[in-house]
KOLPA-80703 format. One record per residue (C-alpha): y, z, x; residue in one letter. Coordinates in steps of 0.2 Angstrom, whole numbers, padded with zeros to 4 digits, always signed. Example, Ala and Ser with C-alpha at 12.3 -4.5 7.8 and 13.67 -1.06 7.14 Angstrom:
<nodes>
-0022+0039+0062A
-0005+0036+0068S
</nodes>
This chain:
<nodes>
+0000+0000+0000X
+0017-0005+0007X
+0032+0006+0007X
+0051+0004+0009X
+0065+0016+0012X
+0080+0009+0003X
+0098+0016+0006X
+0110+0013-0008X
+0129+0015-0004X
+0144+0014-0016X
+0147+0022-0033X
+0130+0028-0035X
+0131+0047-0039X
+0135+0054-0056X
+0134+0037-0065X
+0116+0036-0070X
+0110+0027-0054X
+0095+0038-0051X
+0088+0037-0069X
+0091+0018-0068X
+0080+0017-0052X
+0067+0028-0060X
+0066+0017-0075X
+0065+0001-0064X
+0052+0008-0052X
+0041+0012-0067X
+0043-0005-0074X
+0038-0013-0058X
+0023-0002-0056X
+0029+0008-0041X
+0027+0026-0035X
+0039+0035-0024X
+0055+0046-0025X
+0074+0044-0027X
+0087+0057-0022X
+0106+0059-0019X
+0112+0064-0002X
+0128+0064+0008X
+0127+0045+0011X
+0123+0039-0007X
+0106+0037-0014X
+0090+0036-0005X
+0074+0028-0012X
+0056+0029-0006X
+0046+0016-0015X
+0028+0011-0013X
+0017-0003-0021X
+0011-0020-0017X
+0023-0031-0007X
+0027-0043-0021X
+0032-0028-0033X
+0043-0020-0020X
+0052-0037-0017X
+0055-0039-0035X
+0061-0021-0037X
+0073-0023-0023X
+0080-0039-0030X
+0083-0032-0047X
+0092-0016-0041X
+0109-0025-0040X
+0106-0034-0056X
+0102-0019-0067X
+0115-0006-0062X
+0121+0006-0075X
+0139+0003-0081X
+0149+0014-0070X
+0139+0011-0054X
+0145+0000-0040X
+0134-0005-0026X
+0142-0008-0009X
+0127-0010+0001X
+0108-0010+0000X
+0099-0007+0016X
+0080-0008+0018X
+0067-0003+0031X
+0048-0001+0031X
+0041+0016+0027X
+0024+0022+0034X
+0019+0038+0025X
+0008+0043+0011X
+0013+0037-0006X
+0014+0050-0021X
+0005+0046-0037X
+0020+0043-0048X
+0039+0039-0046X
+0050+0054-0048X
+0068+0060-0046X
+0069+0074-0034X
+0082+0087-0029X
+0098+0081-0020X
+0099+0084-0001X
+0117+0088+0005X
+0119+0082+0023X
+0137+0077+0024X
+0149+0069+0011X
+0151+0050+0011X
+0149+0045-0008X
+0164+0043-0019X
+0166+0052-0036X
+0167+0039-0050X
+0182+0036-0060X
+0184+0043-0078X
+0178+0030-0090X
+0181+0025-0108X
+0169+0030-0121X
+0153+0019-0120X
+0146+0009-0135X
+0131+0021-0137X
+0143+0036-0138X
+0154+0027-0151X
+0138+0024-0161X
+0133+0043-0160X
+0150+0049-0167X
+0149+0036-0181X
+0131+0041-0186X
+0131+0054-0200X
+0113+0058-0195X
+0117+0061-0176X
+0121+0079-0171X
+0137+0073-0162X
+0144+0065-0178X
+0163+0064-0176X
+0162+0076-0161X
+0178+0073-0151X
+0170+0077-0134X
+0155+0066-0134X
+0150+0058-0117X
+0135+0053-0107X
+0132+0046-0089X
+0140+0030-0094X
+0157+0037-0099X
+0168+0051-0100X
+0177+0063-0088X
+0174+0062-0069X
+0189+0065-0057X
+0199+0073-0071X
+0187+0088-0071X
+0180+0090-0054X
+0185+0105-0043X
+0173+0102-0028X
+0158+0093-0021X
+0144+0091-0024X
+0148+0084-0041X
+0138+0096-0051X
+0142+0105-0067X
+0146+0121-0058X
+0160+0112-0049X
+0168+0105-0064X
+0179+0112-0078X
+0163+0111-0089X
+0156+0126-0080X
+0164+0137-0093X
+0152+0129-0106X
+0134+0134-0105X
+0123+0120-0112X
+0113+0123-0128X
+0094+0120-0128X
+0096+0103-0135X
+0109+0097-0122X
+0099+0105-0108X
+0084+0095-0113X
+0094+0079-0112X
+0102+0084-0096X
+0084+0087-0088X
+0076+0071-0095X
+0077+0056-0083X
+0073+0045-0098X
+0088+0051-0107X
+0105+0043-0104X
+0113+0060-0103X
+0102+0065-0088X
+0113+0074-0076X
+0129+0070-0086X
+0139+0084-0080X
+0151+0084-0095X
+0136+0084-0107X
+0140+0095-0123X
+0139+0095-0142X
+0147+0105-0156X
+0136+0119-0153X
+0140+0122-0135X
+0155+0111-0130X
+0174+0112-0131X
+0183+0114-0148X
+0199+0107-0155X
+0213+0115-0164X
+0231+0112-0170X
+0246+0123-0166X
+0264+0122-0173X
+0277+0123-0159X
+0286+0139-0159X
+0303+0131-0162X
+0296+0117-0173X
+0310+0111-0185X
+0297+0115-0199X
+0289+0130-0192X
+0272+0136-0198X
+0272+0149-0211X
+0263+0165-0211X
+0259+0178-0198X
+0259+0176-0179X
+0249+0182-0165X
+0230+0182-0168X
+0232+0183-0186X
+0230+0168-0197X
+0243+0155-0198X
+0244+0140-0209X
+0251+0123-0204X
+0261+0114-0218X
+0252+0100-0225X
+0261+0088-0237X
+0253+0071-0238X
+0266+0058-0238X
+0256+0042-0240X
+0252+0037-0258X
+0236+0028-0261X
+0235+0011-0269X
+0222+0008-0282X
+0205+0005-0275X
+0209+0013-0259X
+0193+0020-0252X
+0201+0029-0237X
+0196+0047-0234X
+0201+0061-0246X
+0216+0072-0243X
+0212+0087-0232X
+0216+0105-0237X
+0229+0115-0227X
+0221+0120-0211X
+0219+0138-0205X
+0222+0142-0187X
+0213+0157-0180X
+0205+0163-0163X
+0190+0154-0157X
+0176+0157-0144X
+0179+0150-0127X
+0198+0151-0130X
+0210+0162-0121X
+0215+0177-0133X
+0233+0172-0134X
+0229+0155-0142X
+0227+0151-0161X
+0212+0140-0163X
+0199+0134-0175X
+0181+0139-0174X
+0171+0126-0164X
+0162+0116-0178X
+0163+0098-0182X
+0169+0100-0199X
+0184+0110-0194X
+0188+0099-0180X
+0187+0084-0191X
+0200+0092-0202X
+0211+0095-0187X
+0210+0076-0183X
+0214+0071-0201X
+0228+0083-0202X
+0235+0077-0185X
+0235+0059-0192X
+0244+0065-0207X
+0257+0074-0197X
+0260+0058-0187X
+0262+0048-0204X
+0275+0061-0209X
+0285+0057-0194X
+0281+0072-0183X
+0279+0072-0164X
+0262+0079-0158X
+0258+0084-0140X
+0240+0078-0138X
+0229+0085-0124X
+0219+0070-0117X
+0208+0066-0103X
+0220+0067-0088X
+0235+0075-0096X
+0245+0078-0111X
+0253+0064-0121X
+0267+0064-0134X
+0263+0054-0150X
+0272+0048-0165X
+0271+0034-0177X
+0277+0018-0168X
+0283+0010-0184X
+0294+0025-0189X
+0311+0022-0181X
+0317+0040-0184X
+0302+0047-0176X
+0303+0036-0161X
+0322+0039-0158X
+0319+0058-0160X
+0306+0057-0147X
+0317+0048-0135X
+0331+0060-0137X
+0320+0075-0135X
+0311+0068-0120X
+0327+0062-0112X
+0319+0045-0110X
+0333+0034-0117X
+0327+0016-0112X
+0311+0014-0103X
+0297+0007-0115X
+0285+0018-0122X
+0266+0015-0121X
+0256+0012-0137X
+0239+0015-0143X
+0231+0004-0157X
+0215+0007-0166X
+0207-0009-0162X
+0210-0027-0157X
+0215-0032-0174X
+0229-0019-0174X
+0235-0025-0157X
+0235-0043-0164X
+0247-0038-0178X
+0261-0034-0165X
+0256-0043-0149X
+0248-0059-0142X
+0233-0056-0131X
+0223-0070-0123X
+0205-0069-0117X
+0209-0060-0100X
+0220-0048-0108X
+0207-0044-0121X
+0194-0040-0108X
+0206-0029-0099X
+0210-0019-0115X
+0191-0017-0118X
+0187-0013-0100X
+0179+0004-0096X
+0195+0009-0087X
+0205+0006-0103X
+0222+0003-0095X
+0239+0000-0104X
+0240-0019-0104X
+0258-0027-0105X
+0257-0040-0119X
+0270-0052-0127X
+0277-0045-0143X
+0275-0056-0158X
+0271-0054-0177X
+0275-0038-0186X
+0289-0028-0178X
+0287-0010-0172X
+0302+0002-0172X
+0316-0005-0161X
+0316+0010-0150X
+0298+0007-0144X
+0303-0006-0131X
+0322-0008-0132X
+0327-0025-0124X
+0310-0029-0118X
+0299-0043-0124X
+0283-0034-0119X
+0273-0021-0127X
+0261-0010-0117X
+0245-0007-0128X
+0229+0002-0124X
+0214+0005-0135X
+0206+0022-0138X
+0197+0028-0123X
+0190+0045-0128X
+0181+0050-0144X
+0196+0061-0149X
+0207+0045-0148X
+0194+0035-0157X
+0193+0047-0172X
+0212+0050-0173X
+0216+0031-0173X
+0202+0028-0187X
+0213+0039-0198X
+0229+0028-0195X
+0235+0011-0201X
+0248+0008-0188X
+0249+0010-0169X
+0256+0026-0161X
+0267+0029-0147X
+0257+0038-0134X
+0268+0042-0119X
+0266+0055-0105X
+0268+0073-0110X
+0283+0078-0100X
+0301+0078-0099X
+0307+0062-0090X
+0304+0061-0071X
+0293+0077-0072X
+0274+0076-0070X
+0263+0075-0085X
+0258+0093-0092X
+0239+0097-0090X
+0238+0115-0094X
+0239+0122-0112X
+0251+0136-0108X
+0262+0124-0097X
+0263+0112-0111X
+0267+0125-0124X
+0282+0130-0113X
+0288+0113-0107X
+0285+0103-0122X
+0290+0115-0135X
+0307+0107-0137X
+0299+0090-0139X
+0283+0092-0149X
+0282+0098-0167X
+0264+0102-0165X
+0250+0103-0152X
+0233+0096-0153X
+0223+0106-0140X
+0206+0109-0133X
+0200+0121-0119X
+0192+0109-0107X
+0203+0111-0092X
+0211+0096-0084X
+0208+0099-0065X
+0216+0083-0059X
+0231+0075-0067X
+0228+0056-0071X
+0242+0045-0078X
+0237+0030-0088X
+0235+0014-0078X
+0246-0001-0081X
+0241-0019-0079X
+0248-0036-0083X
+0241-0054-0083X
+0250-0064-0070X
+0245-0080-0061X
+0229-0080-0071X
+0223-0063-0065X
+0225-0045-0072X
+0235-0036-0059X
+0238-0017-0058X
+0255-0011-0059X
+0250+0007-0059X
+0233+0012-0053X
+0227+0029-0060X
+0215+0034-0074X
+0199+0023-0074X
+0202+0016-0056X
+0205+0030-0045X
+0196+0036-0034X
+0185+0020-0033X
+0183+0016-0014X
+0188-0001-0007X
+0175-0008+0006X
+0185-0013+0021X
+0184-0030+0029X
+0174-0035+0044X
+0181-0026+0059X
+0184-0009+0051X
+0166-0003+0052X
+0170+0009+0066X
+0188+0013+0061X
+0195+0030+0065X
+0198+0041+0050X
+0216+0040+0044X
+0226+0049+0031X
+0240+0038+0025X
+0254+0047+0016X
+0262+0033+0005X
+0280+0030+0000X
+0293+0040-0009X
+0292+0032-0026X
+0276+0027-0035X
+0267+0037-0022X
+0249+0036-0019X
+0240+0041-0003X
+0225+0034+0006X
+0209+0041+0015X
+0202+0028+0027X
+0186+0031+0036X
+0174+0019+0044X
+0171+0004+0032X
+0180+0011+0017X
+0197+0016+0010X
+0200+0028-0004X
+0217+0026-0012X
+0222+0041-0024X
+0228+0039-0042X
+0247+0036-0045X
+0255+0053-0040X
+0273+0048-0045X
+0290+0050-0038X
+0291+0063-0024X
+0310+0067-0028X
+0303+0079-0041X
+0298+0096-0034X
+0283+0097-0046X
+0277+0080-0041X
+0278+0086-0023X
+0267+0101-0027X
+0255+0089-0036X
+0254+0078-0021X
+0250+0091-0009X
+0236+0098-0021X
+0229+0081-0023X
+0228+0077-0004X
+0219+0094-0001X
+0207+0090-0015X
+0203+0073-0009X
+0200+0079+0008X
+0188+0092+0002X
+0179+0080-0010X
+0176+0068+0004X
+0173+0080+0018X
+0188+0071+0027X
+0195+0075+0044X
+0208+0063+0049X
+0210+0058+0067X
+0228+0051+0064X
+0241+0052+0050X
+0251+0036+0045X
+0268+0037+0037X
+0282+0026+0031X
+0295+0022+0045X
+0309+0029+0034X
+0312+0047+0041X
+0320+0053+0024X
+0304+0050+0014X
+0297+0067+0009X
+0280+0059+0011X
+0284+0055+0029X
+0291+0072+0032X
+0275+0080+0025X
+0264+0069+0035X
+0273+0073+0051X
+0270+0092+0047X
+0252+0089+0044X
+0250+0079+0060X
+0259+0093+0070X
+0248+0107+0062X
+0232+0098+0067X
+0238+0090+0084X
+0235+0073+0077X
+0245+0056+0081X
+0257+0052+0068X
+0260+0033+0066X
+0276+0027+0058X
+0273+0010+0049X
+0286-0002+0044X
+0287-0003+0025X
+0285-0022+0023X
+0272-0023+0036X
+0262-0011+0025X
+0264-0022+0010X
+0257-0036+0019X
+0242-0027+0027X
+0237-0019+0010X
+0236-0037+0002X
+0225-0042+0017X
+0214-0028+0015X
+0211-0030-0003X
+0207-0048-0001X
+0194-0044+0013X
+0204-0053+0027X
+0195-0048+0043X
+0203-0038+0057X
+0202-0052+0069X
+0208-0065+0057X
+0223-0076+0062X
+0241-0070+0056X
+0247-0075+0039X
+0264-0079+0032X
+0271-0067+0019X
+0286-0066+0007X
+0288-0047+0004X
+0302-0044-0009X
+0306-0027-0016X
+0320-0014-0019X
+0321-0009-0001X
+0312-0001+0013X
+0314+0004+0031X
+0312-0011+0044X
+0316-0012+0062X
+0330-0003+0071X
+0334+0008+0056X
+0339-0007+0045X
+0335-0008+0026X
+0325-0023+0021X
+0319-0030+0005X
+0319-0049+0006X
+0307-0053+0020X
+0298-0068+0027X
+0285-0061+0039X
+0271-0068+0051X
+0258-0055+0053X
+0241-0046+0053X
+0235-0029+0053X
+0241-0026+0071X
+0258-0032+0070X
+0271-0044+0063X
+0287-0055+0067X
+0302-0056+0055X
+0305-0075+0053X
+0318-0075+0039X
+0326-0064+0026X
+0340-0063+0013X
+0358-0061+0018X
+0360-0042+0021X
+0373-0036+0009X
+0381-0019+0007X
+0376-0006-0005X
+0392+0003-0010X
+0388+0021-0014X
+0370+0020-0007X
+0358+0026-0020X
+0372+0025-0033X
+0371+0006-0031X
+0353+0006-0037X
+0359+0015-0053X
+0375+0005-0056X
+0371-0014-0054X
+0389-0019-0055X
+0391-0012-0038X
+0379-0024-0031X
+0387-0039-0040X
+0404-0034-0033X
+0397-0032-0015X
+0388-0049-0017X
+0404-0058-0023X
+0415-0049-0010X
+0403-0055+0004X
+0401-0073-0002X
+0418-0078-0009X
+0437-0075-0006X
+0442-0063-0018X
+0460-0070-0023X
+0452-0087-0025X
+0438-0080-0035X
+0450-0071-0047X
+0461-0087-0048X
+0447-0098-0054X
+0435-0085-0063X
+0446-0070-0067X
+0444-0073-0086X
+0426-0069-0085X
+0421-0053-0094X
+0412-0046-0079X
+0427-0048-0067X
+0439-0041-0080X
+0428-0026-0082X
+0431-0023-0063X
+0449-0019-0066X
+0446-0001-0070X
+0433+0002-0056X
+0437+0010-0039X
+0437-0006-0029X
+0449-0001-0016X
+0437+0014-0012X
+0422+0002-0012X
+0431-0010+0000X
+0435+0005+0012X
+0417+0010+0011X
+0410-0007+0015X
+0423-0011+0029X
+0420+0006+0038X
+0401+0007+0033X
+0403+0023+0025X
+0389+0026+0013X
+0387+0007+0011X
+0372+0002+0021X
+0368-0016+0022X
+0351-0021+0014X
+0342-0038+0012X
+0335-0032-0004X
+0329-0045-0018X
+0329-0031-0030X
+0347-0028-0028X
+0350-0047-0028X
+0342-0047-0046X
+0353-0032-0051X
+0369-0041-0046X
+0365-0057-0056X
+0359-0046-0071X
+0376-0037-0070X
+0387-0053-0071X
+0376-0059-0086X
+0381-0042-0094X
+0363-0034-0093X
+0364-0016-0089X
+0379-0018-0078X
+0386-0001-0080X
+0370+0009-0078X
+0351+0006-0076X
+0342+0020-0085X
+0326+0017-0075X
+0321+0008-0059X
+0321-0011-0061X
+0328-0011-0079X
+0342-0024-0075X
+0329-0036-0066X
+0317-0034-0081X
+0331-0038-0093X
+0335-0054-0083X
+0317-0059-0083X
+0316-0057-0102X
+0332-0067-0104X
+0325-0081-0093X
+0308-0082-0101X
+0316-0089-0117X
+0323-0104-0108X
+0312-0105-0093X
+0302-0121-0097X
+0310-0137-0092X
+0324-0129-0082X
+0327-0133-0064X
+0336-0125-0049X
+0354-0126-0046X
+0358-0139-0033X
+0363-0133-0016X
+0361-0115-0022X
+0356-0108-0006X
+0356-0113+0013X
+0347-0106+0028X
+0358-0099+0042X
+0349-0098+0059X
+0353-0082+0069X
+0342-0079+0085X
+0328-0090+0078X
+0328-0081+0061X
+0332-0090+0045X
+0345-0080+0034X
+0347-0086+0016X
+0365-0088+0011X
+0367-0088-0008X
+0386-0093-0010X
+0381-0109-0019X
+0371-0100-0032X
+0385-0088-0035X
+0398-0102-0038X
+0386-0111-0049X
+0382-0096-0060X
+0401-0092-0062X
+0404-0110-0066X
+0391-0110-0080X
+0398-0093-0087X
+0415-0101-0086X
+0409-0115-0097X
+0400-0103-0109X
+0383-0111-0106X
+0369-0101-0114X
+0364-0086-0104X
+0345-0088-0106X
+0347-0105-0097X
+0358-0097-0083X
+0345-0083-0081X
+0331-0096-0080X
+0340-0107-0067X
+0343-0091-0056X
+0324-0088-0056X
+0320-0107-0052X
+0333-0106-0038X
+0325-0091-0030X
+0308-0099-0032X
+0314-0115-0024X
+0321-0106-0009X
+0306-0095-0007X
+0294-0110-0007X
+0305-0121+0004X
+0306-0107+0017X
+0287-0103+0016X
+0283-0122+0018X
+0294-0124+0033X
+0288-0109+0042X
+0270-0114+0038X
+0273-0131+0046X
+0282-0123+0061X
+0268-0109+0064X
+0253-0119+0058X
+0248-0106+0045X
+0242-0110+0028X
+0238-0093+0021X
+0253-0085+0011X
+0254-0067+0005X
+0266-0063-0010X
+0269-0045-0012X
+0282-0031-0015X
+0288-0025-0032X
+0299-0040-0036X
+0283-0050-0037X
+0279-0040-0053X
+0291-0053-0061X
+0279-0065-0069X
+0290-0080-0070X
+0294-0079-0051X
+0277-0075-0046X
+0268-0089-0055X
+0281-0103-0050X
+0280-0098-0032X
+0261-0097-0031X
+0259-0113-0041X
+0271-0123-0029X
+0263-0116-0014X
+0246-0121-0020X
+0252-0138-0024X
+0257-0139-0005X
+0239-0135+0000X
+0242-0116+0004X
+0230-0102+0001X
+0240-0089-0009X
+0235-0070-0008X
+0243-0058-0021X
+0239-0040-0024X
+0227-0037-0039X
+0217-0021-0038X
+0231-0012-0030X
+0249-0013-0035X
+0261-0025-0027X
+0274-0011-0028X
+0274+0005-0017X
+0259+0011-0026X
+0248+0001-0014X
+0258+0005+0001X
+0246+0018+0008X
+0232+0006+0009X
+0242-0005+0021X
+0248+0010+0031X
+0230+0016+0034X
+0224-0001+0039X
+0238-0004+0051X
+0236+0014+0059X
+0217+0011+0060X
+0218-0007+0067X
+0231-0004+0081X
+0229+0012+0091X
+0244+0007+0102X
+0255+0012+0087X
+0254+0030+0091X
</nodes>
């Protein structure tokens, strides 16, 4: 009898991989054993040679839904064969296997909660090895129940039998539970609710007001109205909380009453998988506006949840790729084109896109089944603060926002925001990578098999960090903007958790070149404490390298061309960059061209007030008296009359808080301002540029670039893009009152024309045919698609970030690969 030792590497623990192997081996007539260890899963299989060959070939084809196989290594095995195939105890000898990402409810669990004969009928915490919480509940490795927040819930005999049975899909499902033994759900009125709960307080009974507001049409077969709901202490719950007893009937009533509160226009804080959300009826303008005011999120679009695809299609267009993304087990928010029925205007003011997601937990599924319209489901926080995860923290921080709290007592250990994706250039591309994707590991390209371990700290905004080790990189979930103190605390906690989960000991630390970034400062302190080299990486080089790593470009591959367009980042010699044409690889880069550096009068204030960028651009390219003489009647220029222009002139002349920057993001802000798009103030990053893209979309097809809109100026062999011609053309069109959508479209076409022309010229000069497009500006769909298409028409290979954000959320991956590739950087 032949034997094979088979090593499986990848996402193969906690995802039902061993039971799948057990089933497959038995079907192939093999004996042997399978177990988890520090490197993944080890299989010892015995049988005739043909059966072994068939077994090995079928493993990659018959993976469980959440598994990912990165490598399958086989060698001959000479030892006695057991008389059956069995799953044996795990062996812990190191940690090299990643924890799986949280996953949306699988079809089998959806069937369970829909089946009145199933013991999990309408149970909001149903899960199995194919779905449910993973990273959000883990405290330590090994990934066993005792090391998760489910340790507080002892399994009942029925759940324990499932957990112990290799033939059951809940075998070793660490979050396995049922109504008898699992978490419970309850509803609380906020202490300062505008319609407070009546009755006693403390541990005494309280009644939530319930007044059905929806009249039923004749023949309506929807569920009957529920009775007022009594709130009282429950088992498993801290004594200060008012909760329901943990039975399905009561929890079902809780869900129905929550739906009714949403229909009434109330705001409900809902404890989800990776954090709290704030929910309201997305068709109720008053409710949406109230949520905006209370949350102090005055303009940025809200995310939405729909019951199903039919509900999505009532309000937005979705093609096949977008539908697949919505239905993916990661269940991201997908940005779709608004159409059809209208939601409340405050859902996405001034934006032609709607961010929809489908229910990804049983709780969301059951809640949405009770509703006929989508709900806003935005992060449970005050703007710019991290999402709440703890019940008491939510009660305190969200009390002034939510009218009611839908709570449970399964602790959220690790905060996970919703991921965001958009279809661009024929691919679904992540704009925010978090729940459903992190902490999936990226197999690194050839050349990184023996890479030194690197901890890369990421950027200041949209932060994520990266753990790189031989052959593999693990990028964290979206952490957020480190300017917020609470986000910094979350950042440090997450780094320590990831290091512990992966048994990770870095040999160097990689940071952004900008010394003012809090991520850089923290990285320096970690490196100093452990006596490690600290590698400072140029911001735009990191963008380039991240894209190369994602696309599997080998360490020793020849350099590529890159257009890296973003808001700004630190380049060489302390300069601020943001519109760069680079030639580079992991080990280094050359700057071949860039946008004309223009002052940012007021520094960071120029990022919040786009009119400042427009003034600086006009001041740079045009003679001011001549400009006023010819175009002084334009509203934008007239609006400058009451601005402190003399102060700005002094700042720019004397370089006082007016750093020069080649940023394409600020370039977009400037043109948006003269078209009267958020000129006075941008309420969130990129708002003016997004508005310009939305305006251009309506007239984009059929438009052409402005003639002579740009020209390259050569300085020390570097091409610098001069945009004087474009400014004159735009001002002339405004003077002649040509349609603003047409002007916005031609601005986009002019930028694309210049980008493609420069890339084509550099490609010919340097004999390079591979082009990278990255940086946050390339989240502009119009720009990305026309540039990519035209480069491909010229025979170029185009690489664009897809699994990792083109914005700063993907920066840490580039930092890590650069630090690992080039030891001379330290």
